[in-house]
N, C-alpha and C positions, 0 to 999 in steps of 0.2 A: 473254424470248422464250416464246411459247406454241406448243405443238405441237398440231396438228389432224390427225386421221386420219378417213377416210371410205371407203365403198365405193360403186361404181357398177357397172352391168352393160352389157357390150358385146354386141351381137348376134352370133350365131354366124357365123363365116366372115369377119368384118371386122377381124381382128387386124392384118393388113398395112396396111389402109387407115387404121386408127386410128394406127398407128405413123407412117405417111407424113404424115398431117395434123399430128401433133405434131412431127415432125422439121422441118416448115416452119411452125412456129407464127408467127403474125403479129407483127411487131415492136411494133405498137401495143397488142396484147393483153399481150405480155410487159412492156411499159412500164407499163401500167395495173396489172398484178399487183404489180410492184415498187414503184410509187408508193403502193400500198395497204399496203405494209409486209410483203408476202409474200416469204419467202426459202426456200431449200432445198426447193423444190417437186418432188416425185417422184410418178409414177404407175406402179404395177406391175400386170402382167397375170397372172392364173391361167388359162393356156390351156385347161385341161380344162373350166372352168366359164364362162369369159368374164367372171369377176369382176375388176373393177379396184379396186385399193387405192391411195388417194391419201394422201399425207403432205405436210404443209407446216409451216413455221414462220412465225409472224407476230408482229410487235411488239405490235399491238393488234387483237384479234379483232373488235372493234366496227367497225374501218375496213373490214372485208369486207362489212358490211351495205349499202354503197353499190354494190357490184359489180353486182348484178342490174339496176340502173337505168342502167348505162352502155351506150351504143350498141354499142361494140365487143364487149362481153360478150354482148349479145343476138344480134349477128351471128354470133359463134362458136357459140353454142348452136344457132342455126338451121343452121349449117354442119355440126354434128355430129349433129343429130337423127335422121338416117337410119341411123346405125350403132350407136346405143345407146338404152337405156331413158330416156325423158324425161317430164317433167311437161307439163301443159297449156300452160304458158308457154314450152315448149321447153328449159327448164333440165334438166340431167341429174338423174335420180332419184339422190339422194345420201343415203346412210344414215350418220350420224355413228357413229364407233366410240369407245368409252370406253377410255382408257388404263388399263391394269392393271399395267404394269411399265415402268420407265425406268431405265437405267443410264448414268451419266455416265462 
């Protein structure tokens, strides 16, 4: 299992809306993520800065390469673009984080 961590940026004042949207995550998106081998997916918020920290485990990181081309993924990005920093294609600006410590 591979561990992947990244950070994103939420716009100020949208903490409750971000939570609300993720509490009602679309079943078809959740299925797509699971079918891609993603497990143990968490997102944490640092309220003072709006920084989001994402962590997931995936069996094959290469399987995630197809996600940006999936219709449901593009729809989710479009749905989220008004409350967070995004790229030109509406995907979230996501900065990979390097693992420097892990304890089993």
